[in-house]
C-alpha positions as CSV (number, residue, x, y, z in Angstrom):
1,X,-54.8,-2.2,-8.8
2,X,-50.9,-2.5,-8.9
3,X,-49.3,-5.9,-9.5
4,X,-48.9,-7.8,-6.2
5,X,-45.2,-8.0,-6.2
6,X,-44.5,-4.5,-7.6
7,X,-43.7,-3.1,-4.2
8,X,-41.1,-5.9,-3.5
9,X,-39.3,-4.9,-6.8
10,X,-39.1,-1.2,-5.5
11,X,-37.9,-2.1,-2.1
12,X,-35.4,-4.6,-3.5
13,X,-34.0,-2.0,-5.7
14,X,-33.7,0.4,-2.5
15,X,-31.8,-2.4,-0.7
16,X,-29.4,-3.1,-3.5
17,X,-28.7,0.5,-4.1
18,X,-27.9,1.1,-0.3
19,X,-25.6,-1.8,-0.5
20,X,-23.7,-0.2,-3.4
21,X,-23.6,3.1,-1.4
22,X,-22.1,1.3,1.6
23,X,-19.5,-0.4,-0.5
24,X,-18.3,2.6,-2.2
25,X,-18.3,4.6,1.1
26,X,-16.1,1.7,2.5
27,X,-13.9,1.8,-0.4
28,X,-13.3,5.5,-0.1
29,X,-12.5,5.2,3.6
30,X,-10.0,2.3,2.9
31,X,-8.1,4.4,0.1
32,X,-8.0,7.5,2.2
33,X,-4.2,7.4,2.3
34,X,-3.7,5.8,-1.2
35,X,-1.6,8.0,-3.6
36,X,-3.7,9.3,-6.4
37,X,-6.9,8.0,-5.3
38,X,-10.0,10.0,-6.3
39,X,-13.1,9.6,-4.2
40,X,-16.2,8.0,-5.7
41,X,-19.8,8.5,-5.4
42,X,-22.9,6.6,-6.4
43,X,-24.9,8.1,-9.2
44,X,-28.5,6.9,-8.5
45,X,-31.6,7.6,-10.7
46,X,-35.3,6.6,-10.6
47,X,-36.6,3.8,-12.8
48,X,-39.5,5.3,-14.8
49,X,-42.6,3.0,-15.1
50,X,-43.8,3.3,-18.6
51,X,-46.8,1.8,-20.2
52,X,-45.1,1.6,-23.5
53,X,-42.3,-0.5,-21.7
54,X,-44.2,-2.6,-19.4
55,X,-47.2,-4.4,-20.8
56,X,-49.3,-4.5,-17.6
57,X,-48.2,-1.1,-16.3
58,X,-51.1,0.8,-14.6
59,X,-52.4,4.1,-16.2
60,X,-53.4,7.2,-14.7
61,X,-52.3,8.7,-11.5
62,X,-51.1,5.3,-10.1
63,X,-47.8,5.3,-12.1
64,X,-45.1,5.4,-9.4
65,X,-42.0,3.7,-11.2
66,X,-40.0,0.8,-10.3
67,X,-37.8,2.2,-7.7
68,X,-34.0,3.3,-8.0
69,X,-31.2,2.0,-10.0
70,X,-27.4,2.6,-9.7
71,X,-26.4,4.4,-13.0
72,X,-22.8,4.5,-12.4
73,X,-20.2,4.9,-9.7
74,X,-18.6,8.4,-10.6
75,X,-15.1,9.4,-10.0
76,X,-14.9,12.9,-8.5
77,X,-12.1,14.9,-10.3
78,X,-11.6,18.3,-11.9
79,X,-9.7,17.9,-15.2
80,X,-9.0,21.5,-15.4
81,X,-7.1,21.4,-12.1
82,X,-5.2,18.5,-13.4
83,X,-4.0,20.5,-16.4
84,X,-3.0,23.4,-14.2
85,X,-1.1,21.1,-11.7
86,X,0.9,19.5,-14.3
87,X,1.9,22.8,-15.9
88,X,3.0,24.1,-12.7
89,X,4.7,20.9,-11.6
90,X,6.9,21.0,-14.8
91,X,7.8,24.6,-14.1
92,X,8.7,23.9,-10.5
93,X,10.8,20.8,-11.3
94,X,12.9,22.9,-13.9
95,X,13.6,25.5,-11.2
96,X,14.3,22.9,-8.5
97,X,16.8,21.0,-10.7
98,X,18.6,24.3,-11.5
99,X,18.5,25.5,-7.8
100,X,19.9,21.9,-6.8
101,X,23.0,22.0,-9.2
102,X,23.7,25.7,-8.8
103,X,23.9,25.2,-5.0
104,X,26.7,22.5,-5.7
105,X,28.5,25.0,-8.1
106,X,28.1,27.7,-5.6
107,X,29.6,25.5,-2.8
108,X,32.7,24.8,-4.9
109,X,33.3,28.3,-6.0
110,X,32.0,30.1,-2.7
111,X,34.8,32.1,-0.9
112,X,32.7,32.9,2.3
113,X,33.5,29.8,4.1
114,X,37.0,29.0,2.8
115,X,39.9,30.7,1.1
116,X,39.3,30.5,-2.7
117,X,40.9,31.8,-5.8
118,X,40.3,35.4,-4.9
119,X,42.1,35.2,-1.7
120,X,45.0,33.3,-3.4
121,X,45.2,36.0,-6.0
122,X,45.6,38.7,-3.1
123,X,48.1,36.4,-1.4
124,X,50.1,36.3,-4.6
125,X,50.1,40.0,-5.0
126,X,51.3,40.4,-1.3
127,X,54.1,38.0,-1.9
128,X,55.1,39.7,-5.2
129,X,55.3,43.0,-3.2
130,X,57.4,41.3,-0.4
131,X,59.8,39.9,-3.2
132,X,60.1,43.3,-4.9
133,X,61.7,44.6,-1.6
134,X,63.7,41.4,-1.0
135,X,64.8,40.8,-4.7
136,X,67.2,37.8,-5.0
137,X,66.4,36.2,-1.9
138,X,65.4,32.5,-2.3
139,X,62.9,32.3,0.6
140,X,60.8,35.1,-0.8
141,X,60.9,33.8,-4.3
142,X,59.8,30.3,-2.9
143,X,56.7,32.0,-1.2
144,X,55.7,33.5,-4.6
145,X,56.1,30.1,-6.1
146,X,54.1,28.5,-3.4
147,X,51.2,31.2,-3.9
148,X,51.3,30.4,-7.7
149,X,51.1,26.7,-7.3
150,X,48.1,27.0,-4.9
151,X,46.4,29.0,-7.6
152,X,47.0,26.4,-10.3
153,X,45.8,23.6,-7.9
154,X,42.7,25.5,-7.0
155,X,41.8,26.2,-10.7
156,X,42.3,22.6,-11.3
157,X,40.2,21.6,-8.3
158,X,37.3,23.9,-9.4
159,X,37.5,22.4,-13.0
160,X,37.5,18.8,-11.7
161,X,34.7,19.1,-9.4
162,X,32.5,20.9,-11.9
163,X,33.3,17.9,-14.3
164,X,32.4,15.6,-11.7
165,X,29.1,17.3,-11.3
166,X,28.5,17.3,-15.0
167,X,29.3,13.7,-15.3
168,X,26.9,12.7,-12.3
169,X,24.0,14.7,-13.9
170,X,24.6,13.2,-17.2
171,X,24.4,9.8,-15.8
172,X,21.5,10.5,-13.7
173,X,19.6,11.8,-16.8
174,X,20.5,8.8,-18.9
175,X,20.2,5.9,-16.3
176,X,17.4,7.1,-14.0
177,X,15.3,10.0,-15.4
178,X,14.9,8.6,-19.0
179,X,14.5,5.1,-17.7
180,X,11.7,6.1,-15.4
181,X,10.1,8.5,-18.1
182,X,10.2,5.6,-20.7
183,X,8.6,3.2,-18.1
184,X,5.9,5.7,-17.3
185,X,5.0,6.3,-21.0
186,X,4.8,2.4,-21.6
187,X,2.6,2.0,-18.5
188,X,0.3,4.8,-19.8
189,X,0.1,3.2,-23.1
190,X,-0.8,-0.3,-21.5
191,X,-3.3,1.4,-19.2
192,X,-4.9,2.9,-22.4
193,X,-5.6,-0.5,-24.0
194,X,-7.0,-2.0,-20.6
195,X,-9.3,1.0,-20.1
196,X,-10.6,0.9,-23.7
197,X,-11.4,-2.9,-23.2
198,X,-13.1,-2.3,-19.9
199,X,-15.3,0.5,-21.4
200,X,-16.1,-1.5,-24.5
201,X,-17.9,-4.1,-22.2
202,X,-19.6,-1.2,-20.2
203,X,-17.4,-1.1,-17.2
204,X,-16.3,2.2,-15.5
205,X,-12.6,1.5,-14.4
206,X,-12.2,4.4,-12.0
207,X,-9.1,2.7,-10.3
208,X,-7.4,2.5,-13.7
209,X,-8.2,6.1,-14.4
210,X,-6.6,6.9,-11.0
211,X,-3.5,4.9,-12.0
212,X,-3.1,6.7,-15.3
213,X,-3.5,10.1,-13.7
214,X,-1.0,9.4,-11.3
215,X,1.5,8.4,-14.1
216,X,0.5,11.6,-16.0
217,X,1.5,13.5,-12.8
218,X,4.9,11.8,-12.6
219,X,5.6,12.6,-16.4
220,X,4.8,16.2,-16.0
221,X,7.7,16.5,-13.6
222,X,10.0,15.7,-16.3
223,X,8.3,17.3,-19.3
224,X,5.7,19.9,-20.1
225,X,2.9,17.6,-21.7
226,X,-0.4,18.1,-23.3
227,X,-3.0,15.3,-22.6
228,X,-5.6,14.7,-25.1
229,X,-9.0,12.8,-25.0
230,X,-11.0,11.2,-27.7
231,X,-14.8,11.6,-28.2
232,X,-17.4,8.9,-27.6
233,X,-17.7,8.1,-31.4
234,X,-13.9,7.7,-31.6
235,X,-12.4,4.1,-32.0
236,X,-10.0,5.3,-29.4
237,X,-12.6,6.2,-26.7
238,X,-11.1,5.9,-23.2
239,X,-7.5,6.3,-24.3
240,X,-5.4,9.4,-23.8
241,X,-2.8,10.8,-25.9
242,X,0.3,12.5,-24.4
243,X,2.2,15.2,-26.4
244,X,5.3,17.1,-25.7
245,X,5.8,20.1,-28.1
246,X,4.9,18.9,-31.5
247,X,5.8,15.2,-30.9
248,X,3.2,12.6,-29.7
249,X,4.7,10.4,-27.0
250,X,1.7,8.4,-26.4
251,X,-0.6,7.8,-29.4
252,X,-3.4,5.2,-29.1
253,X,-3.2,4.9,-32.9
254,X,0.3,3.4,-32.5
255,X,1.1,0.0,-30.8
256,X,3.8,1.4,-28.5
257,X,5.0,4.8,-27.1
258,X,8.2,6.4,-28.5
259,X,11.3,5.9,-26.7
260,X,13.3,8.9,-25.4
261,X,17.0,8.7,-25.5
262,X,20.0,11.1,-24.9
263,X,22.3,12.1,-27.8
264,X,25.2,14.5,-28.1
265,X,25.4,16.7,-31.2
266,X,27.9,19.4,-31.8
267,X,29.0,19.3,-28.3
268,X,25.3,19.7,-27.0
269,X,23.2,17.1,-25.3
270,X,19.8,16.7,-26.7
271,X,16.7,14.5,-26.0
272,X,15.3,12.5,-28.9
273,X,11.8,10.8,-29.1
274,X,12.6,8.2,-31.7
275,X,14.3,9.9,-34.5
276,X,13.0,13.5,-33.6
277,X,14.5,16.0,-31.4
278,X,12.2,16.8,-28.6
279,X,11.5,20.5,-28.1
280,X,11.6,21.0,-24.3
281,X,9.7,23.9,-22.8
282,X,10.0,23.3,-19.1
283,X,10.5,20.4,-16.8
284,X,13.2,18.7,-14.8
285,X,14.7,17.4,-18.1
286,X,14.9,21.0,-19.4
287,X,16.5,22.2,-16.2
288,X,19.1,19.3,-16.6
289,X,20.1,20.1,-20.2
290,X,20.4,23.8,-19.4
291,X,22.8,22.8,-16.5
292,X,24.8,20.5,-18.8
293,X,24.8,22.7,-22.0
294,X,24.4,26.3,-21.0
295,X,27.6,28.3,-22.0
296,X,26.3,31.7,-20.8
297,X,28.2,34.6,-22.4
298,X,30.3,32.2,-24.4
299,X,27.4,31.1,-26.7
300,X,26.4,33.0,-29.8
301,X,23.2,34.1,-28.2
302,X,23.8,34.4,-24.4
303,X,22.0,31.5,-22.7
304,X,21.6,30.0,-19.1
305,X,24.9,29.8,-17.2
306,X,25.4,26.1,-16.9
307,X,28.5,24.1,-16.1
308,X,30.1,24.6,-19.5
309,X,30.0,28.5,-18.7
310,X,32.0,28.0,-15.6
311,X,34.5,25.5,-17.2
312,X,35.1,27.9,-20.2
313,X,35.5,30.7,-17.6
314,X,38.2,28.8,-15.7
315,X,39.9,27.9,-19.1
316,X,40.0,31.6,-20.0
317,X,41.4,32.6,-16.6
318,X,44.1,29.8,-16.7
319,X,45.2,30.8,-20.3
320,X,45.2,34.4,-19.7
321,X,47.1,34.1,-16.4
322,X,49.7,31.8,-17.9
323,X,50.0,34.2,-21.0
324,X,50.5,37.3,-18.9
325,X,53.2,35.9,-16.5
326,X,55.0,33.7,-19.1
327,X,55.4,36.7,-21.4
328,X,56.8,38.8,-18.5
329,X,59.4,36.2,-17.6
330,X,61.3,36.4,-20.8
331,X,60.3,33.4,-22.7
332,X,60.9,31.0,-19.8
333,X,57.4,29.3,-19.1
334,X,56.4,29.9,-15.4
335,X,53.0,28.1,-16.2
336,X,52.1,25.3,-18.4
337,X,48.9,23.8,-19.7
338,X,46.3,24.3,-22.5
339,X,43.5,25.1,-20.0
340,X,42.3,24.9,-16.6
341,X,42.3,21.0,-16.5
342,X,46.1,20.8,-16.9
343,X,47.0,24.3,-15.5
344,X,50.2,23.9,-13.4
345,X,53.6,25.7,-12.8
346,X,56.4,24.5,-15.1
347,X,58.9,22.0,-14.2
348,X,61.7,24.6,-14.4
349,X,60.0,27.0,-11.9
350,X,59.2,23.9,-9.7
351,X,62.9,22.8,-9.7
352,X,64.2,26.4,-9.0
353,X,62.3,29.2,-7.1
354,X,64.5,31.9,-8.8
355,X,63.4,30.6,-12.2
356,X,61.1,33.6,-12.0
357,X,62.9,36.7,-13.4
358,X,63.0,39.5,-10.8
359,X,64.6,41.9,-13.4
360,X,65.4,42.0,-17.1
361,X,68.2,44.4,-16.6
362,X,71.1,42.0,-15.8
363,X,72.0,39.5,-12.9
364,X,69.2,38.2,-10.9
365,X,71.1,38.7,-7.7
366,X,71.8,42.5,-8.6
367,X,68.9,43.5,-6.2
368,X,66.8,45.1,-9.1
369,X,63.1,44.4,-9.1
370,X,61.7,45.9,-12.3
371,X,60.2,42.7,-13.6
372,X,58.5,41.8,-10.3
373,X,56.9,45.4,-10.4
374,X,55.8,44.7,-13.8
375,X,54.1,41.4,-12.5
376,X,52.4,43.2,-9.7
377,X,51.0,45.8,-12.2
378,X,49.9,42.9,-14.4
379,X,47.6,41.6,-11.7
380,X,46.0,45.0,-11.5
381,X,46.0,45.8,-15.2
382,X,42.8,45.1,-17.4
383,X,43.1,42.3,-19.8
384,X,40.8,40.9,-22.3
385,X,40.1,37.6,-20.7
386,X,37.2,36.7,-22.9
387,X,35.6,38.2,-26.0
388,X,32.9,39.9,-23.6
389,X,35.0,40.6,-20.6
390,X,37.9,43.2,-20.2
391,X,39.2,43.8,-16.6
392,X,41.7,42.5,-14.0
393,X,42.1,39.0,-13.3
394,X,40.8,39.6,-9.7
395,X,37.8,41.4,-11.1
396,X,37.1,38.3,-13.4
397,X,37.4,35.9,-10.6
398,X,34.9,37.9,-8.3
399,X,32.4,38.1,-11.2
400,X,32.6,34.5,-11.6
401,X,32.0,33.7,-8.0
402,X,29.1,36.3,-8.1
403,X,27.5,34.7,-11.2
404,X,27.3,31.4,-9.2
405,X,25.7,33.1,-6.1
406,X,23.5,35.3,-7.9
407,X,22.0,32.5,-10.2
408,X,21.6,30.3,-7.1
409,X,19.6,32.8,-5.3
410,X,17.5,33.8,-8.2
411,X,16.4,30.2,-9.0
412,X,15.9,29.3,-5.4
413,X,13.5,32.2,-5.2
414,X,11.8,31.1,-8.3
415,X,11.6,27.6,-7.2
416,X,10.1,28.7,-3.9
417,X,7.4,30.6,-5.8
418,X,6.7,27.9,-8.2
419,X,6.5,25.4,-5.3
420,X,3.9,27.6,-3.5
421,X,1.7,27.6,-6.8
422,X,2.0,23.8,-7.1
423,X,1.1,23.3,-3.5
424,X,-1.9,25.6,-4.0
425,X,-3.2,23.8,-6.9
426,X,-2.6,20.5,-5.4
427,X,-4.7,21.5,-2.2
428,X,-7.4,22.7,-4.6
429,X,-7.4,19.1,-6.3
430,X,-7.5,17.4,-2.9
431,X,-10.5,19.6,-1.8
432,X,-12.4,18.1,-4.8
433,X,-10.9,14.4,-5.3
434,X,-9.8,13.8,-1.8
435,X,-11.7,11.6,0.7
436,X,-13.2,13.4,3.5
437,X,-13.7,11.2,6.7
438,X,-16.6,13.4,8.0
439,X,-18.3,13.3,4.6
440,X,-17.9,9.4,4.3
441,X,-19.3,9.0,7.9
442,X,-22.4,11.0,6.9
443,X,-22.7,8.9,3.8
444,X,-22.3,5.7,5.8
445,X,-25.1,6.6,8.1
446,X,-27.3,7.6,5.1
447,X,-26.9,4.4,3.3
448,X,-27.2,2.3,6.5
449,X,-30.6,4.1,7.4
450,X,-31.8,3.6,3.8
451,X,-30.9,0.0,3.9
452,X,-32.7,-0.4,7.2
453,X,-35.8,1.5,6.0
454,X,-36.1,-0.5,2.8
455,X,-35.7,-3.8,4.6
456,X,-38.6,-2.4,7.1
457,X,-40.8,-1.6,4.2
458,X,-40.1,-5.2,2.8
459,X,-41.3,-6.7,6.2
460,X,-44.4,-4.6,6.0
461,X,-45.2,-5.7,2.6
462,X,-44.5,-9.3,3.6
463,X,-47.0,-8.9,6.4
464,X,-49.6,-7.4,4.0
465,X,-49.2,-10.3,1.8
466,X,-49.6,-12.8,4.6
467,X,-53.0,-11.3,5.5
468,X,-54.1,-11.3,1.8
469,X,-53.0,-14.8,1.3
470,X,-53.8,-16.5,4.6
471,X,-56.6,-14.4,6.2
472,X,-58.8,-12.9,3.5
473,X,-61.5,-14.9,1.9
474,X,-62.0,-17.5,4.6
475,X,-65.6,-16.8,5.6
476,X,-67.8,-19.9,4.9
477,X,-64.9,-22.4,4.7
C-alpha cells in the first residue's frame, strides 16, 4: 500500500506546475510588443520514484513516481538565424549609408532639375561664339565674363556643399555612431557579468539574454561581428565574446571592452580599437569611411568613389579650365585659385570685361577674333584633365555627373536587395521567437484546465482520507 499522503504530493506538483505555466503564458502575452523579447515555454518532466532514492518507496508494479516538476523555463530562439540576421544587417547598413550620402551628392551635382555646370559650359560656348562675331563690343564681352563667373561660382558651390556633407558625416560618425557603439559594447560586457552571476546560483536569466541579444543586433548594424560562446566547463560560461575581424571587442577575460575611436592617418580616416586599427568588412561604419575616404580613380588602386573623388575631380576641372584659358589670354590671368575651393575670375577681368583678349594680332578693337576662336576650340578639344582621363571639359563634367547618378542607382538597388534579405530572415526569426496570441490562448486554457483538474483530484483525495479517518473502524465503539 502506498504512503497515505503520496497522492497529495503528486497533485500538489501538478498545481504548482500549472501555476508556473500560467505565469509564463501571462508574461509572453504581456511582452508581445516588447522589442527583442523571445517567447518562453515551461520545460516539465516527470519525477521518478526510485526505491534507491526514497527509503519507503513501494516495489513492483506500484511505482508511479512523484508527479511533475518544472525543470526550467526555456527561451525559444534560433542561434543560426541570429547569425544570419546580423551578417545581413551589417551588409544592408553599409549599402543604406552609401545610398543615403550618394543621394545627397547626386542632388548637388544633378542637372536634370536645375541648370548646372554642363549647361553653363554650353552657355559659355554660345557667348564666345557671339563675341567672335561681335569682337570689341563690351556688352558681348560682359556676357562672356558673366558666364565664366557663374562657372567659377558653381564649381565653388559644388565643392563647399560636398565639404559640408563630409564634415557632417565625420561629426556624426565621431559623436553619435561611435558613442552609441561604445555604449552598446560596454552594456554587453556588464550583462555578461550579471548573467554569469545568475547562472552561477542556478538561475536562467532569459530576460537578460534578450537584452544582450538586442544589443548584439544593434552592434551588427555598425560592424560585422562574430559572437562566441563558452562551454559549460569554462570559467566564462554564460558570457559571450564579440569579435570584429581579428580584434576582440568584448572579451570576458578582460574587465572592460575596448574603446573605439576615430583617427586620421595619411589623409585617411580610420577606426581604432584601443591601439589597433579595426579591419572593417561591412556595416554602417564601413560605408561611412568609404564615403569619407574613397578617392575612386585618384587612388593608386581604384576604390569607392566617395566625397574625396568628387572634390579632387572638381579641383582637376578648375585647374585645367584656368590653365587652358589663362594660357590663351597671353599671360594675363582670367582665372585665379589653386583649386575648386578658391576658383574665381581674376580682379583684372572683374574690373574690365575687355580684359579677355579677343585677338593676338593687334588692337582689341580691330574686329579680329582669332583668339576667341581658339577659346571656342579649346572648349571642344581633348585635354588631360586627370592622369586617367583625356577628353573635353564638357565630357569630363558629364562623366562626373554620371558617376554620381550611376553609383546612387547601383547602391540603391543593392540596399533594396539587402533589405529584402534582412526582412526575410527577421520574419523567420519572429516565427520562431515571436509571441503568437493564438498559441498563448491555447496554453492558457491548457494550464487552466490542468490546474482545475489537479485541484479536483486533491478534493477527491481529501474526501477519501476523511472516510478513512472518520468513518472506518467505528464498529463496536
